[in-house]
Legacy VTK file of the C-alpha trace (Angstrom):
# vtk DataFile Version 3.0
C-alpha trace
ASCII
DATASET POLYDATA
POINTS 202 float
54.504 -40.097 -28.703
55.829 -36.857 -27.179
59.391 -37.522 -28.406
58.178 -38.246 -31.959
56.051 -35.099 -32.002
58.991 -32.946 -30.883
61.230 -34.510 -33.523
58.631 -33.853 -36.245
58.386 -30.200 -35.254
62.155 -29.773 -35.306
62.347 -31.436 -38.748
59.571 -29.108 -39.947
61.613 -26.148 -38.688
64.886 -27.094 -40.374
63.260 -28.208 -43.649
61.904 -24.738 -44.502
64.236 -22.277 -46.292
65.646 -19.590 -44.016
64.109 -16.880 -46.189
60.670 -17.916 -44.962
61.441 -16.661 -41.441
60.786 -19.846 -39.514
60.892 -20.073 -35.730
61.261 -22.784 -33.088
60.212 -22.380 -29.462
60.659 -24.721 -26.504
59.080 -24.079 -23.135
57.417 -25.378 -20.039
54.854 -24.352 -17.480
51.585 -25.559 -16.042
48.060 -26.375 -17.156
45.000 -25.858 -14.991
41.933 -27.851 -15.976
38.326 -26.937 -15.273
36.515 -29.325 -12.910
33.247 -30.662 -14.340
29.937 -31.509 -12.683
26.479 -32.425 -13.933
23.348 -31.938 -11.862
21.225 -33.990 -14.259
23.579 -37.002 -14.453
25.192 -36.619 -11.038
28.673 -37.139 -12.508
31.688 -35.198 -11.277
35.215 -34.962 -12.698
38.012 -33.233 -10.767
41.409 -32.637 -12.356
44.727 -31.800 -10.721
47.024 -29.096 -12.075
49.908 -30.499 -14.106
53.301 -29.525 -15.420
53.532 -29.018 -19.167
56.161 -29.332 -21.913
55.541 -27.327 -25.102
57.191 -27.039 -28.519
56.227 -24.672 -31.356
57.534 -24.483 -34.922
56.275 -22.197 -37.635
56.785 -19.798 -40.510
56.385 -16.033 -40.697
54.407 -15.277 -43.865
54.339 -11.518 -43.267
56.304 -9.322 -40.834
53.596 -9.568 -38.163
51.712 -12.760 -39.131
52.893 -16.340 -38.724
51.459 -19.845 -38.725
52.762 -23.069 -37.271
52.321 -26.218 -35.222
52.046 -26.323 -31.446
52.549 -29.479 -29.377
52.336 -29.978 -25.634
52.408 -32.824 -23.176
50.808 -32.787 -19.724
49.889 -35.417 -17.143
46.958 -34.387 -14.917
45.148 -36.777 -12.589
41.386 -37.324 -12.906
39.135 -38.130 -9.953
35.874 -39.354 -11.483
32.620 -39.877 -9.570
29.555 -41.355 -11.274
26.029 -40.406 -10.206
24.821 -44.016 -10.158
23.264 -45.991 -7.302
26.526 -47.879 -6.701
28.670 -44.837 -5.935
31.034 -45.751 -8.775
34.298 -43.828 -8.962
37.782 -43.998 -10.422
41.198 -42.410 -10.057
42.907 -42.053 -13.435
46.256 -40.745 -14.688
45.776 -38.889 -17.975
48.672 -38.484 -20.386
47.524 -35.643 -22.622
49.169 -35.060 -26.015
47.860 -31.926 -27.742
48.654 -30.882 -31.311
47.209 -27.713 -32.873
47.746 -25.586 -35.959
47.958 -21.934 -34.856
47.935 -18.513 -36.487
49.733 -15.745 -34.579
49.458 -11.989 -35.031
51.993 -9.831 -33.208
52.607 -6.142 -32.718
55.647 -4.245 -33.982
58.601 -4.281 -31.597
58.422 -1.690 -28.813
61.489 -1.344 -26.534
62.504 -4.897 -27.389
59.049 -6.394 -26.696
56.354 -7.891 -28.930
52.787 -8.686 -27.887
50.910 -11.357 -29.828
47.571 -13.130 -30.042
46.940 -16.639 -31.312
44.069 -18.738 -32.605
44.089 -22.364 -33.655
42.581 -25.819 -33.684
43.586 -29.459 -33.505
43.123 -32.402 -31.172
44.192 -33.916 -27.862
44.865 -37.599 -27.335
44.274 -38.686 -23.730
45.932 -41.965 -22.729
44.247 -43.407 -19.630
45.936 -45.322 -16.829
43.331 -46.362 -14.252
44.890 -46.436 -10.786
41.795 -47.235 -8.742
38.202 -48.289 -9.456
35.146 -48.604 -7.217
32.178 -50.513 -8.663
31.553 -49.650 -12.377
32.854 -46.164 -13.300
33.259 -47.242 -16.956
30.202 -49.372 -17.916
31.740 -50.393 -21.244
35.219 -50.837 -19.785
37.925 -48.211 -19.396
39.224 -47.049 -22.801
42.952 -47.109 -23.537
42.768 -43.666 -25.078
40.334 -40.927 -26.104
40.821 -38.371 -28.904
39.036 -35.028 -28.527
38.852 -31.947 -30.791
40.467 -28.762 -29.493
39.980 -25.060 -30.208
42.685 -22.829 -28.725
43.148 -19.094 -28.266
45.382 -16.874 -26.182
48.252 -14.440 -26.267
51.651 -13.603 -24.900
54.700 -11.390 -24.813
58.181 -11.799 -26.297
61.416 -10.075 -25.260
64.445 -9.930 -27.557
67.666 -10.860 -25.743
69.947 -11.403 -28.768
69.647 -11.460 -32.566
67.037 -14.122 -33.437
66.664 -15.115 -29.761
63.674 -14.175 -27.614
62.196 -15.081 -24.262
58.436 -15.592 -24.265
55.541 -15.971 -21.855
52.172 -17.177 -23.089
48.698 -17.895 -21.719
46.284 -19.986 -23.776
43.013 -21.831 -23.299
42.447 -25.253 -24.836
38.683 -25.541 -25.288
38.314 -29.307 -25.505
35.373 -31.488 -26.484
34.694 -33.878 -23.613
34.140 -37.533 -24.483
31.104 -39.049 -22.754
33.345 -41.990 -21.931
34.950 -39.728 -19.347
32.096 -37.424 -18.412
28.375 -37.151 -19.150
26.773 -35.233 -20.827
30.005 -34.171 -22.564
30.309 -30.606 -23.851
33.188 -28.104 -23.762
35.996 -28.243 -21.216
38.549 -25.496 -20.529
42.236 -26.177 -19.858
44.267 -23.001 -19.275
48.039 -23.201 -19.804
50.773 -20.789 -18.738
53.955 -21.350 -20.715
57.368 -19.717 -20.527
60.255 -20.505 -22.848
62.787 -19.471 -25.454
62.171 -18.827 -29.142
64.783 -19.004 -31.911
64.609 -17.664 -35.439
62.572 -15.199 -37.478
LINES 1 203
202 0 1 2 3 4 5 6 7 8 9 10 11 12 13 14 15 16 17 18 19 20 21 22 23 24 25 26 27 28 29 30 31 32 33 34 35 36 37 38 39 40 41 42 43 44 45 46 47 48 49 50 51 52 53 54 55 56 57 58 59 60 61 62 63 64 65 66 67 68 69 70 71 72 73 74 75 76 77 78 79 80 81 82 83 84 85 86 87 88 89 90 91 92 93 94 95 96 97 98 99 100 101 102 103 104 105 106 107 108 109 110 111 112 113 114 115 116 117 118 119 120 121 122 123 124 125 126 127 128 129 130 131 132 133 134 135 136 137 138 139 140 141 142 143 144 145 146 147 148 149 150 151 152 153 154 155 156 157 158 159 160 161 162 163 164 165 166 167 168 169 170 171 172 173 174 175 176 177 178 179 180 181 182 183 184 185 186 187 188 189 190 191 192 193 194 195 196 197 198 199 200 201
């Protein structure tokens, strides 16, 4: 899926007329996921930090305002403990594909730098690969995948290094709805990403 998503973003970038000020960014970094625990249910979910691949493509509608698609791929590991009488637990590899539609507002250029903020929404598809199970961590059976809604916000800095070429560093939070298949009682889950990369265009 990650290769198809990257190809779609690149096609989106090259299909828009140059006069619309489109941009394409490719980067990498890390994502740090909030560990979850529930006193009432006794469940606990611990996530490892993971590397991250990110691609952005968008259009500048005004000099300082743009909108576009953001995709990233990460692979954290989940250690899940259920609060049942059996001591059920599981160790799961999560392949996380996130796609959001973002709006970005940036400052005028100052000494070759731009600051920007972003806000967006979309979804994450988690593909589960269960590596180890003790007793019954998934009463209805382990799902193949889970799709969760995502709200994202953050900001970053860009540095011009050549005409239409910039380096960028970005921090964003993916506020993700937690499926009760993975953790009870569900709710909001924070995944903070730090992404560095190169941006072309606009």
